[in-house]
C-alpha positions in Angstrom: 54.1 172.6 116.7 50.3 171.7 117.2 51.3 170.3 120.5 53.1 173.5 121.3 49.8 175.6 120.6 48.1 173.7 122.8 50.3 174.0 125.7 50.3 177.3 125.5 46.6 177.4 125.4 46.3 175.9 128.1 48.4 178.1 129.9 46.4 181.0 128.9 43.1 179.2 129.9 44.0 178.2 133.2 44.9 181.4 135.0 41.4 182.6 134.3 40.0 179.1 135.4 41.8 179.9 138.2 40.0 183.1 138.6 36.8 182.0 137.7 37.3 179.3 140.9 38.7 181.8 143.3 35.8 184.8 142.4 32.9 181.8 142.6 34.5 181.0 146.1 33.9 184.6 147.3 30.5 185.8 146.0 29.2 182.5 147.1 29.9 183.9 150.7 32.7 180.8 151.6 35.0 183.4 153.1 31.8 184.6 155.3 30.3 181.2 156.0 34.1 180.1 157.4 34.3 183.2 159.9 30.7 182.5 160.9 31.8 178.8 161.5 34.8 180.5 163.9 32.5 182.8 165.7 30.9 179.7 166.2 34.3 177.4 167.9 35.0 180.3 169.8 31.5 180.4 171.4 32.4 176.3 172.2 36.0 177.2 173.3 34.5 179.3 175.9 31.3 176.8 177.2 34.6 174.6 178.4 36.2 177.6 180.2 34.6 177.3 183.5 34.5 173.3 183.6 37.7 172.4 182.8 41.2 173.9 184.6 43.0 176.4 183.0 45.9 174.2 181.5 43.1 171.9 180.0 41.6 175.0 178.3 44.3 176.6 177.1 45.2 172.9 175.7 41.9 172.8 174.1 41.8 176.3 172.6 45.5 176.2 171.2 44.3 172.4 169.8 41.5 173.6 167.8 42.7 177.0 166.8 45.4 174.9 164.7 43.0 172.5 163.5 40.6 175.3 162.5 42.9 178.0 161.4 41.0 180.3 159.0 43.7 180.6 156.0 44.0 176.7 156.3 40.4 176.0 156.2 40.1 178.5 153.2 43.1 176.7 151.3 41.5 173.5 151.7 38.1 174.0 150.9 38.7 176.2 147.6 41.6 173.4 146.7 38.8 170.9 147.2 36.6 172.9 145.3 38.9 173.5 142.4 39.4 169.9 142.1 35.9 168.8 141.9 34.2 171.8 140.1 35.6 171.2 136.5 33.3 174.0 135.3 32.5 176.9 137.5 31.1 179.1 135.2 27.5 178.1 135.2 27.6 178.7 139.3 29.5 181.9 139.0 26.7 183.5 136.7 24.1 182.5 138.9 25.7 183.7 142.3 26.6 186.6 140.6 23.2 187.8 139.5 20.4 189.7 141.7 18.6 186.2 142.9 21.9 184.7 143.8 23.4 187.7 146.0 19.6 187.9 147.7 20.2 184.1 148.2 23.9 184.3 149.6 22.5 186.9 151.9 19.9 185.2 153.1 22.0 181.9 153.5 25.3 184.1 155.4 22.3 186.2 157.6 21.0 182.9 159.1 24.5 181.4 160.4 25.5 184.8 161.9 26.4 184.5 165.7 23.5 187.0 166.6 21.2 184.9 164.8 22.0 181.6 166.1 21.8 182.6 169.5 18.1 184.2 168.6 17.0 180.9 167.0 19.0 178.6 169.7 15.6 176.8 171.2 14.3 176.2 167.4 13.1 178.3 164.5 9.7 179.5 164.6 7.2 177.5 162.6 7.0 178.4 158.7 3.5 178.4 157.3 3.6 177.7 153.3 0.8 177.5 150.6 1.0 173.4 148.8 3.0 175.6 145.8 5.5 176.7 148.3 5.5 173.7 150.2 6.2 171.4 147.2 9.0 174.1 145.8 11.0 173.8 149.2 10.5 170.5 149.3 12.4 169.8 145.7 15.0 172.3 147.5 15.4 170.5 150.0 16.3 167.3 148.3 18.9 169.0 145.6 21.1 171.2 148.7 23.0 169.0 151.0 22.0 170.4 153.8 21.6 167.3 155.9 25.3 166.0 155.1 26.9 169.5 155.2 25.2 170.4 158.6 26.1 167.2 160.1 29.9 168.0 159.3 29.4 171.3 160.8 28.0 170.0 163.9 30.4 167.4 164.5 33.5 170.1 163.7 32.0 172.0 166.6 30.8 168.8 168.7 34.4 167.8 168.4 36.7 170.6 170.0 37.0 168.5 173.3 37.1 165.4 171.8 40.1 165.8 169.4 42.0 167.8 172.2 41.8 165.2 174.3 43.0 162.3 171.5 45.6 164.7 171.1 46.9 165.0 174.4 46.7 161.0 175.4 47.0 159.4 172.3 45.6 156.2 171.5 42.5 156.9 173.6 40.8 155.4 171.0 41.5 153.4 168.3 41.2 154.8 164.9 38.3 151.8 163.7 36.5 152.8 167.2 36.7 156.5 166.6 35.7 156.1 162.6 32.5 154.6 163.5 32.1 156.7 166.3 32.0 159.6 164.0 29.7 157.7 161.3 27.2 156.8 163.6 26.9 160.7 165.0 26.9 161.7 161.3 23.6 159.3 160.4 22.2 160.7 163.6 22.6 164.2 163.1 21.6 163.8 159.7 18.5 162.2 160.6 18.1 165.5 163.3 18.6 168.0 160.3 16.5 166.0 158.0 13.3 166.3 160.5 13.1 169.6 160.5 14.5 170.5 156.9 11.6 171.8 154.8 10.7 174.3 158.3 14.8 175.7 158.5 14.7 176.1 154.5 11.3 178.3 154.5 12.8 180.2 157.5 16.5 180.8 155.5 14.5 182.0 152.4 11.7 183.2 153.6 12.4 186.5 151.7 12.5 185.3 148.4 8.8 185.3 146.6 7.5 182.1 144.6 9.3 182.5 141.3 12.4 183.3 143.0 12.5 179.8 144.8 11.4 178.2 141.4 14.5 179.7 139.7 16.8 179.0 142.8 15.5 175.2 142.3 15.5 174.9 138.9 19.6 175.5 139.5 20.0 173.5 142.1 18.2 170.5 139.9 20.1 171.4 137.0 22.8 169.2 135.7 25.4 172.5 136.7 23.6 173.1 140.0 24.1 169.3 141.0 27.9 169.8 139.9 28.4 173.1 142.2 26.7 171.5 145.0 28.3 167.9 145.4 31.7 170.4 145.0 30.8 172.5 147.3 29.7 169.6 150.3 33.3 167.9 148.7 34.5 171.7 150.0 33.4 172.0 153.3 34.6 168.6 154.1 38.1 169.1 152.7 38.3 172.6 154.3 36.3 171.3 158.2 38.5 167.8 157.8 36.6 166.1 160.5 38.2 163.3 162.3 41.7 163.5 160.5 44.9 164.5 162.2 45.7 167.9 163.1 48.6 167.7 160.7 46.3 167.0 157.8 44.3 170.1 158.6 46.6 172.6 158.2 47.6 172.2 154.8 45.7 171.7 151.2 
């Protein structure tokens, strides 16, 4: 009887957990960020239009659209978030707060296509007091911005390479291809990290110092660390850089 009661309790609790993960996925801005990625993907595709024969260009578009189909990306990312984040409630509560909404709004603004175009040649230099600079340094160490940024950059930059590899199987051996990806990741993380503090100062420029301190407190807390670790895993699963096309089509 005790086992039956436990089983019934689990069935009652599981839908609530699933709802909380789904709500967190939406409240934290994941669907909008995925849409911004797809905008950047389309821009990357168009850059090849005038330099490739029409048939080859269409193959590139078809292949990358399949690899980064919005529904499949969302499914992979949210599934990994569920698998990695045991308790979504602390992060959900934070992102449902006025400060959480403000943070998500700042992040979504920064990745909009018009803002990326505006800052294509680099972000403006942001002055900061010693207190604000210290808070940003803590935030830079707590958020997996370098790792996430490298995955996004690799996904965008790999549009042509992925398409070429799919059309000419065996062009690069799996070991050689993986070594190249790992090397590119390290290089991109270094580039992102070199200007990370200024980037965060710009993205979160509308947060007051007390708001920034509250953000740092969450990001450095065990609950915040758990969320951002799961978020990075979700980003990697959604983008699935370096995985075969068939591995990217579902969860």
